[in-house]
C-alpha positions as a LaTeX table, in Angstrom:
\begin{tabular}{lrrr}
\hline
Residue & $x$ (\AA) & $y$ (\AA) & $z$ (\AA) \\
\hline
Ser1 & 10.50 & 16.65 & 12.84 \\
Phe2 & 8.92 & 14.80 & 9.95 \\
Gln3 & 5.81 & 17.02 & 10.13 \\
Leu4 & 8.07 & 20.09 & 9.74 \\
Trp5 & 9.64 & 18.61 & 6.65 \\
Glu6 & 6.17 & 17.80 & 5.28 \\
Ser7 & 5.01 & 21.37 & 5.85 \\
Arg8 & 8.02 & 22.77 & 3.94 \\
Thr9 & 8.01 & 20.33 & 1.04 \\
Pro10 & 4.68 & 18.50 & 0.89 \\
His11 & 5.40 & 17.07 & $-2.55$ \\
Asn12 & 8.36 & 15.16 & $-1.06$ \\
Phe13 & 7.07 & 14.18 & 2.34 \\
Ser14 & 3.26 & 14.18 & 2.53 \\
Asn15 & 2.89 & 10.64 & 1.20 \\
Lys16 & 5.53 & 9.37 & 3.61 \\
Leu17 & 3.89 & 11.09 & 6.56 \\
Glu18 & 0.52 & 9.57 & 5.55 \\
Leu19 & 2.05 & 6.10 & 5.46 \\
Leu20 & 3.71 & 6.58 & 8.84 \\
Met21 & 0.41 & 7.77 & 10.32 \\
Ala22 & $-1.36$ & 4.71 & 8.82 \\
Glu23 & 1.15 & 2.40 & 10.42 \\
Lys24 & 0.84 & 4.24 & 13.74 \\
Phe25 & $-2.92$ & 3.88 & 13.73 \\
Tyr26 & $-2.64$ & 0.21 & 12.68 \\
Tyr27 & $-0.40$ & $-0.36$ & 15.69 \\
Leu28 & $-2.75$ & 1.54 & 18.02 \\
Gly29 & $-5.80$ & $-0.41$ & 16.71 \\
Asn30 & $-7.59$ & 2.62 & 15.28 \\
Arg31 & $-9.11$ & 1.00 & 12.21 \\
Asp32 & $-10.84$ & 4.00 & 10.65 \\
Cys33 & $-7.83$ & 6.27 & 10.92 \\
Ala34 & $-5.48$ & 3.59 & 9.62 \\
Leu35 & $-7.68$ & 2.92 & 6.58 \\
Leu36 & $-7.94$ & 6.64 & 5.84 \\
His37 & $-4.18$ & 7.25 & 6.08 \\
Tyr38 & $-3.33$ & 4.22 & 3.93 \\
Gln39 & $-5.68$ & 5.50 & 1.22 \\
Asn40 & $-4.22$ & 8.99 & 1.54 \\
Ala41 & $-0.68$ & 7.62 & 1.24 \\
Ile42 & $-1.61$ & 5.85 & $-1.99$ \\
Asn43 & $-3.39$ & 8.86 & $-3.43$ \\
Val44 & $-0.64$ & 11.35 & $-2.58$ \\
Ser45 & 2.08 & 8.99 & $-3.88$ \\
Lys46 & 0.12 & 8.73 & $-7.11$ \\
Lys47 & $-0.41$ & 12.52 & $-7.28$ \\
Tyr48 & 3.32 & 13.24 & $-7.02$ \\
Arg49 & 4.26 & 10.25 & $-9.18$ \\
Phe50 & 6.28 & 8.33 & $-6.61$ \\
Ile51 & 5.50 & 4.95 & $-8.15$ \\
His52 & 7.77 & 3.00 & $-5.83$ \\
Glu53 & 6.20 & 4.62 & $-2.75$ \\
Glu54 & 2.74 & 4.07 & $-4.16$ \\
Gly55 & 3.63 & 0.38 & $-4.46$ \\
Leu56 & 4.83 & 0.30 & $-0.87$ \\
Ala57 & 1.66 & 2.01 & 0.37 \\
Glu58 & $-0.50$ & $-0.39$ & $-1.65$ \\
Glu59 & 1.41 & $-3.36$ & $-0.21$ \\
Lys60 & 1.20 & $-2.14$ & 3.37 \\
Tyr61 & $-2.51$ & $-1.37$ & 2.90 \\
Ala62 & $-3.09$ & $-4.87$ & 1.50 \\
Thr63 & $-1.32$ & $-6.36$ & 4.51 \\
Tyr64 & $-3.58$ & $-4.37$ & 6.83 \\
Leu65 & $-6.63$ & $-5.52$ & 4.92 \\
Leu66 & $-5.52$ & $-9.12$ & 5.39 \\
His67 & $-5.30$ & $-8.42$ & 9.13 \\
Leu68 & $-8.96$ & $-7.32$ & 8.88 \\
His69 & $-9.85$ & $-10.54$ & 6.97 \\
Arg70 & $-10.81$ & $-8.46$ & 3.93 \\
Asn71 & $-9.14$ & $-10.90$ & 1.54 \\
Asp72 & $-10.74$ & $-9.70$ & $-1.67$ \\
Asp73 & $-9.72$ & $-6.10$ & $-0.99$ \\
Ala74 & $-6.22$ & $-7.25$ & $-0.01$ \\
Tyr75 & $-5.98$ & $-9.18$ & $-3.30$ \\
Glu76 & $-6.82$ & $-6.05$ & $-5.23$ \\
His77 & $-4.23$ & $-3.95$ & $-3.45$ \\
Phe78 & $-1.49$ & $-6.56$ & $-3.73$ \\
Asn79 & $-2.19$ & $-6.51$ & $-7.47$ \\
Asn80 & $-1.92$ & $-2.76$ & $-7.47$ \\
Ala81 & 1.40 & $-2.95$ & $-5.59$ \\
Cys82 & 2.64 & $-5.52$ & $-8.07$ \\
Asn83 & 1.75 & $-3.25$ & $-10.99$ \\
Cys84 & 3.56 & $-0.31$ & $-9.37$ \\
Tyr85 & 6.67 & $-2.38$ & $-8.81$ \\
Lys86 & 6.55 & $-3.61$ & $-12.45$ \\
Lys87 & 6.41 & 0.02 & $-13.68$ \\
Trp88 & 9.29 & 0.87 & $-11.41$ \\
Gly89 & 11.30 & $-2.08$ & $-12.71$ \\
Ala90 & 11.68 & $-3.83$ & $-9.36$ \\
Ala91 & 11.64 & $-7.44$ & $-10.46$ \\
Val92 & 12.47 & $-8.90$ & $-7.03$ \\
Leu93 & 9.60 & $-7.00$ & $-5.40$ \\
Val94 & 7.27 & $-8.17$ & $-8.20$ \\
Gln95 & 8.21 & $-11.78$ & $-7.55$ \\
Arg96 & 7.75 & $-11.45$ & $-3.81$ \\
Val97 & 4.29 & $-9.84$ & $-4.16$ \\
Glu98 & 3.26 & $-12.36$ & $-6.79$ \\
Lys99 & 4.04 & $-15.18$ & $-4.32$ \\
Val100 & 1.79 & $-13.52$ & $-1.74$ \\
Ile101 & $-0.97$ & $-13.15$ & $-4.35$ \\
Gly102 & $-0.62$ & $-16.85$ & $-5.22$ \\
Leu103 & $-1.17$ & $-17.77$ & $-1.59$ \\
Leu104 & $-4.09$ & $-15.41$ & $-1.29$ \\
Ile105 & $-6.06$ & $-16.48$ & $-4.40$ \\
Pro106 & $-7.62$ & $-19.60$ & $-2.75$ \\
Leu107 & $-8.82$ & $-17.45$ & 0.16 \\
Cys108 & $-10.82$ & $-14.99$ & $-1.89$ \\
Gly109 & $-13.02$ & $-14.51$ & $-4.90$ \\
Gly110 & $-10.06$ & $-13.29$ & $-6.97$ \\
Thr111 & $-9.90$ & $-14.19$ & $-10.63$ \\
Gly112 & $-6.73$ & $-16.21$ & $-10.22$ \\
Gln113 & $-5.08$ & $-13.85$ & $-12.66$ \\
Ile114 & $-2.11$ & $-11.76$ & $-11.62$ \\
Thr115 & $-2.49$ & $-8.53$ & $-13.56$ \\
\hline
\end{tabular}
């Protein structure tokens, strides 16, 4: 199981398990657990320098924040995802996330600047 893999090689699987748990709790409607696991997924990805998976976790977290109508927070995390994807060199992902940010700007107090 995934949890067994995580226990044997946490540096490779703990961030992935955290993101899966976040998505599970999102689906189940457990807001507090979902928020915690998204944040953990981001932090663990950053700790082990998985920049592409940090970007994915940031993007999924931002999407969840939109679901909660927390537009300003979503804006921040979409920007974080965009920056991760830029560092990783994923131009197509950067373009896709920048389009989302462009749609989000009028809905929040964002600066209007994509960083």
